[in-house]
Structure formats: structure tokens, C-alpha cells
NUDRENDO-881469 format. One line per field, with one value per residue (C-alpha): x, y, z; residue number from 1; residue in three letters. Coordinates in nm, 3 decimals, always signed. Example, Ala and Ser with C-alpha at 12.3 -4.5 7.8 and 13.67 -1.06 7.14 Angstrom:
BEGIN
xx = [+1.230 +1.367]
yy = [-0.450 -0.106]
zz = [+0.780 +0.714]
resi = [1 2]
resn = [ala ser]
! end
This chain:
BEGIN
xx = [+1.617 +1.673 +1.944 +2.162 +2.164 +2.307 +2.686 +2.832 +2.988 +2.669 +2.574 +2.912 +2.919 +2.583 +2.667 +3.011 +2.864 +2.526 +2.527 +2.843 +2.663 +2.381 +2.446 +2.463 +2.180 +1.809 +1.694 +1.815 +2.177 +2.132 +2.497 +2.484 +2.162 +2.323 +2.628 +2.403 +2.200 +2.520 +2.662 +2.333 +2.319 +2.673 +2.593 +2.281 +2.477 +2.751 +2.491 +2.325 +2.661 +2.742 +2.400 +2.464 +2.810 +2.730 +2.352 +2.402 +2.589 +2.348 +2.242 +2.072 +2.304 +2.359 +2.148 +2.249 +2.010 +2.200 +1.946 +2.023 +1.950 +1.641 +1.522 +1.581 +1.380 +1.097 +1.093 +1.108 +0.828 +0.589 +0.667 +0.714 +1.052 +0.973 +1.225 +1.034 +1.076 +0.737 +0.835 +1.172 +0.988 +0.759 +1.063 +1.229 +0.922 +0.878 +1.247 +1.224 +0.912 +1.081 +1.379 +1.142 +0.960 +1.233 +1.584 +1.875 +1.916 +1.554 +1.580 +1.893 +1.734 +1.425 +1.640 +1.867 +1.564 +1.378 +1.629 +1.646 +1.969 +1.853 +1.548 +1.326 +1.612 +1.503 +1.695 +2.046 +1.963 +1.819 +2.117 +2.369 +2.196 +2.153 +2.508 +2.719 +2.512 +2.547 +2.355 +2.387 +2.542 +2.842 +2.918 +3.278 +3.369 +3.445 +3.122 +2.920 +3.099 +3.021 +2.655 +2.655 +2.808 +2.519 +2.250 +2.208 +2.157 +2.103 +1.943 +2.218 +2.500 +2.323 +2.378 +2.746 +2.884 +3.242 +3.227 +3.563 +3.383 +3.204 +3.531 +3.730 +3.450 +3.404 +3.771 +3.713 +3.410 +3.607 +3.859 +3.583 +3.405 +3.642 +3.524 +3.153 +2.959 +2.707 +2.417 +2.441 +2.140 +2.122 +2.036 +1.658 +1.437]
yy = [-5.390 -5.568 -5.431 -5.737 -5.680 -5.331 -5.318 -5.192 -4.910 -4.701 -4.756 -4.630 -4.349 -4.194 -4.221 -4.064 -3.790 -3.719 -3.832 -3.964 -4.008 -4.216 -4.526 -4.331 -4.076 -4.129 -3.954 -3.600 -3.490 -3.192 -3.089 -3.086 -2.880 -2.627 -2.597 -2.556 -2.288 -2.096 -2.127 -2.014 -1.710 -1.613 -1.667 -1.449 -1.173 -1.183 -1.174 -0.871 -0.691 -0.773 -0.647 -0.315 -0.275 -0.406 -0.421 -0.533 -0.847 -0.938 -1.301 -1.530 -1.710 -2.084 -2.244 -2.581 -2.807 -3.032 -3.310 -3.671 -3.955 -4.031 -3.670 -3.674 -3.996 -3.845 -3.538 -3.745 -3.978 -3.744 -3.373 -3.102 -2.960 -2.614 -2.467 -2.341 -2.388 -2.561 -2.814 -2.869 -2.935 -3.185 -3.352 -3.387 -3.541 -3.786 -3.880 -3.958 -4.167 -4.356 -4.433 -4.567 -4.792 -4.910 -5.049 -4.844 -5.105 -5.063 -4.683 -4.696 -4.955 -4.741 -4.430 -4.598 -4.728 -4.396 -4.111 -3.919 -3.940 -3.750 -3.673 -3.979 -4.177 -4.301 -4.546 -4.689 -4.965 -4.721 -4.487 -4.769 -4.880 -4.524 -4.399 -4.717 -4.981 -5.224 -5.329 -5.152 -5.474 -5.424 -5.054 -4.972 -4.740 -4.451 -4.498 -4.504 -4.194 -4.004 -4.096 -3.984 -3.648 -3.591 -3.620 -3.259 -3.154 -3.467 -3.297 -3.035 -3.291 -3.517 -3.238 -3.204 -3.560 -3.438 -3.182 -3.130 -3.072 -3.405 -3.589 -3.420 -3.444 -3.813 -3.870 -3.708 -3.931 -4.244 -4.145 -4.116 -4.438 -4.660 -4.507 -4.498 -4.719 -4.922 -5.099 -5.475 -5.683 -5.836 -5.500 -5.533 -5.389]
zz = [+2.883 +3.215 +3.443 +3.388 +3.009 +3.038 +3.054 +3.382 +3.180 +3.125 +3.489 +3.608 +3.352 +3.447 +3.816 +3.761 +3.542 +3.698 +4.062 +4.224 +4.558 +4.408 +4.618 +4.944 +4.945 +4.996 +4.678 +4.742 +4.775 +5.006 +4.978 +4.596 +4.608 +4.839 +4.610 +4.306 +4.487 +4.571 +4.217 +4.065 +4.296 +4.192 +3.823 +3.850 +4.026 +3.759 +3.482 +3.642 +3.668 +3.304 +3.195 +3.369 +3.217 +2.868 +2.809 +2.448 +2.564 +2.844 +2.858 +3.105 +3.346 +3.313 +3.584 +3.728 +3.913 +4.152 +4.093 +4.172 +3.932 +4.143 +4.115 +3.740 +3.715 +3.920 +3.693 +3.374 +3.483 +3.662 +3.615 +3.358 +3.264 +3.404 +3.648 +3.948 +4.321 +4.337 +4.071 +4.245 +4.572 +4.401 +4.242 +4.582 +4.745 +4.458 +4.474 +4.845 +4.776 +4.490 +4.716 +4.984 +4.737 +4.497 +4.522 +4.390 +4.118 +4.005 +4.009 +3.793 +3.564 +3.503 +3.458 +3.203 +3.013 +3.003 +2.980 +2.652 +2.451 +2.141 +1.931 +1.982 +2.138 +2.481 +2.694 +2.696 +2.448 +2.195 +2.245 +2.202 +1.881 +1.751 +1.813 +1.809 +1.627 +1.918 +2.227 +2.561 +2.693 +2.460 +2.520 +2.606 +2.892 +2.655 +2.454 +2.776 +2.902 +2.579 +2.618 +2.983 +2.891 +2.648 +2.917 +3.021 +2.655 +2.442 +2.141 +2.130 +2.142 +1.893 +1.638 +1.740 +1.744 +1.693 +1.973 +2.143 +2.471 +2.438 +2.375 +2.653 +2.910 +2.822 +2.909 +3.250 +3.311 +3.210 +3.477 +3.739 +3.645 +3.844 +4.170 +4.077 +4.315 +4.114 +4.285 +4.255 +4.146 +4.493 +4.655 +4.612 +4.887]
resi = [1 2 3 4 5 6 7 8 9 10 11 12 13 14 15 16 17 18 19 20 21 22 23 24 25 26 27 28 29 30 31 32 33 34 35 36 37 38 39 40 41 42 43 44 45 46 47 48 49 50 51 52 53 54 55 56 57 58 59 60 61 62 63 64 65 66 67 68 69 70 71 72 73 74 75 76 77 78 79 80 81 82 83 84 85 86 87 88 89 90 91 92 93 94 95 96 97 98 99 100 101 102 103 104 105 106 107 108 109 110 111 112 113 114 115 116 117 118 119 120 121 122 123 124 125 126 127 128 129 130 131 132 133 134 135 136 137 138 139 140 141 142 143 144 145 146 147 148 149 150 151 152 153 154 155 156 157 158 159 160 161 162 163 164 165 166 167 168 169 170 171 172 173 174 175 176 177 178 179 180 181 182 183 184 185 186 187 188 189]
resn = [unk unk unk unk unk unk unk unk unk unk unk unk unk unk unk unk unk unk unk unk unk unk unk unk unk unk unk unk unk unk unk unk unk unk unk unk unk unk unk unk unk unk unk unk unk unk unk unk unk unk unk unk unk unk unk unk unk unk unk unk unk unk unk unk unk unk unk unk unk unk unk unk unk unk unk unk unk unk unk unk unk unk unk unk unk unk unk unk unk unk unk unk unk unk unk unk unk unk unk unk unk unk unk unk unk unk unk unk unk unk unk unk unk unk unk unk unk unk unk unk unk unk unk unk unk unk unk unk unk unk unk unk unk unk unk unk unk unk unk unk unk unk unk unk unk unk unk unk unk unk unk unk unk unk unk unk unk unk unk unk unk unk unk unk unk unk unk unk unk unk unk unk unk unk unk unk unk unk unk unk unk unk unk unk unk unk unk unk unk]
! end
């Protein structure tokens, strides 16, 4: 659906949840990537220590990506979901290219219309209809926040609609939405 027909709430929610610097970076948030790199290194070291102490309880560490909305869009449109440094490099180059060619509004519009929110549920309009039986233009702040919280693992959360984590994290995102900087339709390049 066109950008104007999507409520400001999903726009603010995905920015607050996924990429609070969206309006200010040029496709890659280098600071967020550095923080993710450091957290992943710590998580891997802790997992290795746990595996040595309790081999039966060893598990892979939770890896976080630090990707911007533009990087996620680049990955979703052009790349596989594999987690390698080569793929991450490709994602970064594509994100910088997308930012050079498209306005922030257009990037967010394409993202909101293509991101997966569950098994066969793609885009904010489909998610609004699927979960709330209403259009994306009529989503409330809380409904939009719940959808945004689902994004890292949409198929998982689709199976757990009454998840306590989903509800509590959505409240946090609602609190952040007021400061989320949303691109205005007039910001075309």
C-alpha cells in the first residue's frame, strides 16, 4: 500500500524497534554494528566457557546483527538469509546504494510492504488484516508495536500470540515511538 495509507504507528514502531537512527544514517549504522560485534564476541566466549564446564548444556550463542532497516531491506530483496561476513558485506554495499538512489520514505515504504510478519504474511497491510482484521491505516500504537516486536522471529511469535515477552516488549516500543523520527512524504530525493 502507498506510504500515505499506512498509519504513522507502524512506521514509528519499526523505527523504534529495529533502527532508531534510521532518519540519520546513510544505510549502515556503524556504531550499532560495532556494538553487535562486541556483544556477539562476548556471547561466543561465554558459550565456549559454558561448553567446557557443562558440555551437556552447551548451546550456540544468540547472535545479533545490528542491521539497519535499509540493510534488512537489501537482504530481503536481494540476498540469502545466511550469516556470513561476505553476505554482510554485500548487504552493507546494497544498503548504501539503496540510500543513494531512494528517499528514506521510499525505503521505509518498500520495507513495510515486503517484510515478513508470519507464515505467508508479507507487508504491514497483510499483517494488520491477519492479526487485527483491519487495514494498516487503522493500526493503533500498541498493535503496531506488537507487530514490530515480531520482526526478528515472525513465524515463532505467530505461534505464540499470547507471549508475555511480546506484550511487555510492545509496551517498551510504544514508549519509544514518540521519539522515533519518521520520514515525511515530502523528503523525496
